[in-house]
TORKE-393569 format. One line per 10 residues: number of its first residue (from 1); their letters; for each residue x, y, z of C-alpha. Coordinates in nm, 2 decimals, always signed. Layout:
N
NUM> A> X/Y/Z  ... .
***
This chain:
185
1> MSDIKAKLDR> -9.20/+4.55/+0.80  -9.10/+4.26/+1.03  -9.41/+4.32/+1.21  -9.64/+4.28/+0.90  -9.44/+3.97/+0.81  -9.52/+3.78/+1.15  -9.89/+3.84/+1.10  -9.91/+3.72/+0.75  -9.74/+3.41/+0.86  -10.04/+3.36/+1.13 .
11> IRERFSDPAF> -10.28/+3.37/+0.87  -10.16/+3.03/+0.71  -10.21/+2.89/+1.05  -10.55/+3.05/+1.09  -10.67/+2.96/+0.72  -10.56/+2.58/+0.83  -10.78/+2.59/+1.12  -11.08/+2.31/+1.06  -11.31/+2.55/+1.30  -11.24/+2.85/+1.11 .
21> LANKGLSNEV> -11.29/+2.65/+0.73  -11.62/+2.57/+0.86  -11.76/+2.89/+1.00  -11.78/+2.76/+1.39  -11.78/+2.96/+1.66  -11.92/+3.26/+1.54  -12.23/+3.30/+1.75  -12.43/+3.23/+1.42  -12.30/+3.50/+1.26  -12.14/+3.49/+0.90 .
31> GIHVFCYDPA> -11.80/+3.45/+0.84  -11.66/+3.74/+0.76  -11.31/+3.84/+0.90  -11.13/+4.16/+0.84  -10.69/+4.14/+0.82  -10.58/+4.52/+0.92  -10.27/+4.65/+0.78  -10.08/+4.95/+0.76  -10.13/+5.08/+0.40  -9.77/+5.15/+0.36 .
41> DELIVREFTA> -9.75/+4.77/+0.38  -9.97/+4.74/+0.06  -9.72/+4.55/-0.18  -9.61/+4.30/+0.09  -9.97/+4.21/+0.15  -10.04/+4.21/-0.22  -9.70/+3.96/-0.25  -9.85/+3.75/+0.04  -10.19/+3.69/-0.13  -10.06/+3.60/-0.46 .
51> RLKSESGTPY> -9.82/+3.33/-0.30  -10.14/+3.22/-0.08  -10.31/+3.18/-0.41  -10.04/+2.94/-0.58  -9.96/+2.76/-0.28  -10.11/+2.35/-0.32  -10.16/+2.09/-0.09  -10.28/+2.33/+0.15  -10.64/+2.24/+0.35  -10.78/+2.55/+0.22 .
61> HIRECDLYEI> -10.83/+2.73/-0.15  -10.82/+3.05/-0.22  -11.09/+3.26/-0.44  -10.96/+3.61/-0.46  -11.19/+3.91/-0.53  -11.03/+4.21/-0.62  -11.29/+4.46/-0.61  -11.08/+4.75/-0.80  -10.99/+4.49/-1.09  -11.39/+4.37/-1.10 .
71> FLRLLEDKRV> -11.46/+4.73/-1.11  -11.26/+4.79/-1.38  -11.42/+4.48/-1.59  -11.73/+4.63/-1.53  -11.65/+4.93/-1.66  -11.52/+4.76/-1.97  -11.82/+4.53/-2.03  -12.01/+4.89/-2.04  -11.82/+5.04/-2.25  -11.76/+5.31/-2.03 .
81> LKSVAGLEEK> -11.39/+5.26/-1.92  -11.24/+5.47/-2.24  -11.49/+5.76/-2.16  -11.42/+5.81/-1.79  -11.09/+6.08/-1.86  -11.30/+6.30/-2.11  -11.63/+6.25/-1.88  -11.40/+6.41/-1.58  -11.26/+6.66/-1.75  -11.56/+6.78/-1.95 .
91> RGRDYLLRQL> -11.79/+6.75/-1.62  -11.60/+6.73/-1.31  -11.48/+6.49/-1.05  -11.79/+6.50/-0.84  -12.03/+6.42/-1.16  -11.80/+6.14/-1.26  -11.80/+5.99/-0.89  -12.15/+5.99/-0.88  -12.24/+5.82/-1.19  -11.98/+5.54/-1.15 .
101> QKLATPETLL> -12.12/+5.50/-0.81  -12.46/+5.43/-0.99  -12.28/+5.20/-1.21  -12.07/+5.02/-0.98  -12.32/+4.90/-0.70  -12.24/+4.61/-0.47  -12.49/+4.42/-0.61  -12.35/+4.44/-1.00  -11.99/+4.37/-0.83  -12.13/+4.09/-0.65 .
111> EYMKYEPHEP> -12.28/+3.94/-1.01  -11.90/+3.93/-1.12  -11.78/+3.72/-0.76  -12.07/+3.47/-0.74  -11.95/+3.13/-0.79  -12.11/+2.81/-0.75  -12.05/+2.55/-0.60  -11.88/+2.66/-0.27  -11.62/+2.38/-0.22  -11.53/+2.29/+0.14 .
121> GDILLLTGIG> -11.18/+2.47/+0.22  -11.28/+2.75/+0.01  -11.16/+3.11/+0.15  -11.27/+3.42/-0.03  -11.04/+3.69/-0.01  -11.17/+4.06/-0.06  -10.89/+4.28/-0.17  -10.84/+4.60/-0.37  -11.06/+4.78/-0.09  -10.77/+5.11/-0.11 .
131> KIYPFLRSHM> -10.79/+5.10/-0.49  -11.18/+5.13/-0.53  -11.22/+5.39/-0.30  -11.40/+5.64/-0.34  -11.63/+5.44/-0.58  -11.71/+5.18/-0.35  -11.74/+5.14/+0.05  -11.62/+4.86/+0.20  -11.88/+4.82/+0.46  -12.17/+4.82/+0.17 .
141> MLDSMQRYFE> -12.00/+4.54/+0.04  -11.98/+4.33/+0.31  -12.33/+4.43/+0.39  -12.43/+4.27/+0.00  -12.21/+3.97/+0.02  -12.36/+3.80/+0.32  -12.62/+3.60/+0.19  -12.40/+3.50/-0.11  -12.11/+3.35/+0.08  -12.28/+3.22/+0.41 .
151> DIPIVMFYPG> -12.14/+2.91/+0.39  -11.74/+3.01/+0.34  -11.54/+3.22/+0.53  -11.46/+3.60/+0.38  -11.16/+3.79/+0.49  -11.13/+4.11/+0.36  -10.77/+4.25/+0.36  -10.80/+4.64/+0.48  -10.57/+4.91/+0.47  -10.66/+5.05/+0.75 .
161> SFNGQDLGLF> -10.82/+4.98/+1.11  -11.09/+4.80/+1.26  -11.23/+4.85/+1.60  -11.52/+4.56/+1.62  -11.75/+4.84/+1.48  -11.57/+5.09/+1.30  -11.39/+5.11/+0.97  -11.07/+5.33/+0.90  -10.98/+5.33/+0.56  -10.58/+5.44/+0.55 .
171> GRFLDGHYYR> -10.62/+5.53/+0.91  -10.75/+5.89/+0.80  -11.11/+5.87/+0.78  -11.43/+5.66/+0.87  -11.52/+5.42/+0.61  -11.81/+5.32/+0.74  -11.99/+5.13/+1.04  -11.98/+4.71/+1.01  -12.06/+4.53/+1.35  -12.08/+4.20/+1.21 .
181> AFNLL> -11.72/+4.13/+1.13  -11.43/+3.95/+1.30  -11.07/+4.06/+1.31  -10.87/+3.77/+1.20  -10.59/+3.76/+1.39 .
***
């Protein structure tokens, strides 16, 4: 547990770096960063992100987008959330998954995430990656986000591993290839 806390403590320092906030030094790439952690540390990470959002007097401003919460809001807005359990029972899990994936595309979720104007010091935290699986794959979301958030850092809190090319969700399986991101620490 002390290992995760030590890593989380380093995040504040990284977020306070003016070069990080300005997306400098990334070889002209969009500032997408991945913070990997053991899925067993999920509750510690959630508590940390909640504290980050509530801090004042910092050079950064946290804008959190919990993909699962956005997904639920989308289903509620489309008036299908209450029928999900019945649909799964009636038509099966695979059918339900296909239908929800058609509805919850990265582009649709981005409509809920976009905001203007982006302010200097804004950092977009992408959370809920493990909770939204298998409805959405993280690499697909990152691909879609680039054009909307190219001027501010994006930090994906990822319950798994990232080796610079491959995302491994929960330490169990390949979630997708993504080579445009950087490890946060």
